[in-house]
N, C-alpha and C positions, 0 to 999 in steps of 0.2 A: 263280616260277610255282607255282600251286596244284596239289597232288596230288589224287587221287581222294577221299581222306579229308577234306581241307579243303573240297573242293567239296560233299561231302555235308553237312558241318557248316554251310556257308553256306546251302544249300537248307533244312535244318532250321531254322536261325535265322530265315530269312525267313518260313516258313510257321507257325512257332510264336510269332511276335511277336503281342502282344495284338490288334492291328488285323486281322491275317490270321485269327486264331482267331475273332474276332467275325464275320467274313464266313462262315467255315466253319460256325459254329453256325447262322447264318441259312440257308445252303444246306441243311444237314442237316435243320433244322426243316421246310423247304419240300419236302424230298425231291427236290431237284434234282440232276441229273447235270451237274456243272460241269467236265468234263474240259478244256474250252477255257479256262476261267479258270485252272486249274492250269498249263496250257501257257503261257498269256500271262504269268503271274507268273514262271514259269521263264525265259522270254525276257528279262524285266526283270532277273532275278538274273544271268543269263549276260552280258547287255549291260553291267551295272554292273561285274561282275568283269573283263570285257574292257577296259573303260575304265581300270580300276585297274591293268591289267597282270597280274592274277592268273591269267588263263587266256589261251590263244592264241585263234585263230579259232574261232567257233562258227557253226553254221547250223541252221536249222529245216527240217523236212520235206525231208530230204536223201535222194536216191536211193542205194540201197546200191551200185549200180554206175552209172557214167555213162550206160550205154545201157539201164538197167533201169527198170521202172515201180514196183517195190517201193521204198517209202520208209520211213525211220526218222524218229521225231519230232525228235530232235536229234543233232548230232555236235559234240562239244566237243574241242578240242585241249588236253591237259594235259601239260605238260613234254614237248612235241613228239610225243606219242602221242594218237591219237584215242580218245575214249570215245563209244560209240554208246548212245543213251538212248531208251527207250520209256516212255511215260507212260499210266497208266490211272487213272481215278477210280472208286472203289467206294462209291457212296452206300449207307448201311446202312438208309435209310428210303425208302419209296415216297412219291409225291406224295399218296397217300391217308392217309399217316401211319403205316402199318404197317411193321414191320421187314422188311428184305430180308436173306436169308441170303447172306453174302459168298461162299459156295460157288457161288452163281448165276453169278458173274463168272468162275469158274474152270472152267466147262464148255466143252467144245469146241463152237464154233459159237454160243456165247452172245454177248450184246451187248458184253461186255468181254473176250471170249476172250483171256486172257493167253497161252494156248498158242501162238496164232498169232504173238504178239510174240516168244516165246522161240525158235520155229522161225526167224523172220525174223532174229533176232540171231545165230543159228548161221551165217548166210550173210554176215555182215559181212566185208569183205575184209581188214581189219586192225584192230589195237587191241583194246580191251576193250569189254564191253557191260554194261548195267545196265537193269533195269526198275524204275521207281518206281510203286508202287501207293499212291494216296491214299485211305485208307479213313476215312470220316467218317459218324457218330462212330466213335471207336476201337472195334473189335470186342471181344467178350467173349474173354478170354484162352484159356479152355478150348475154346470153340468154334472159335476161330481156329487153335489148335494142331491140332485134329482135322481141320479142313478142309485145312490145308496138308500134313499128313501123308497124307491120302487123295489129295490132288492130286498129290503127288510120286509115289505108287505108280501112279496112273492114267496119268501121262505118261511113264513109263519107256519107253525108255532115256534120255530127256532128263532131265538132273538140274540142280538149282539149289540155291543156298544163300541163306537169308534172312540178310542182313547186319545187320538192325536188330532191336531187341527191343521188343515191344509194351509192356512195362512202363515203358519210357523215355519214353512219350508221354502227353500229356494226354487226357482223356476226349473232347475234341472231334475229334481227328485222329490217325491213325497213318500215318506215311510209311514204308511198307515198301520195302526195297531188296532186290531179287532179282538175284543174280549167277548167270549161266549157268555151269555147271561141266562139262557134257558133253552129248553127244547121240548121234545115230545112229551 
């Protein structure tokens, strides 16, 4: 059975393959928000891993509770334990060709409102949780660091840890992994 680290490695390998990066370059050039494409590709990755026996059951668009309306993008069983996964796409260019400040997506009530996902993941009934942020092209390191630091201060007492390093990714794409560490 695959553990969390191996799952993250498989996700990175899929999205950092030359053919996937070629698509991401196109989406970036066009300034398209393709969150649905990232989720579809993740479904393909999870289905492949399930057929190989590397992960247990996985589901998409899963209710947090059987009687609840609030849903999580994915729930994957790793070594018998669930991992709840939320996905956000952070395009760094607009359709008009200008740059988009990635901080735009980290604003409460914004179109990509990551805060809502973190709060949602605080409510999962069991297991671990993770947010995948697909930033394309990869943000400027200094700007990203400043944005994440300001964001962490703004959403206190919710706390998270960035499990990935910007420098480990190509210029086309950064797959940021945010792990929830605490909350209210």
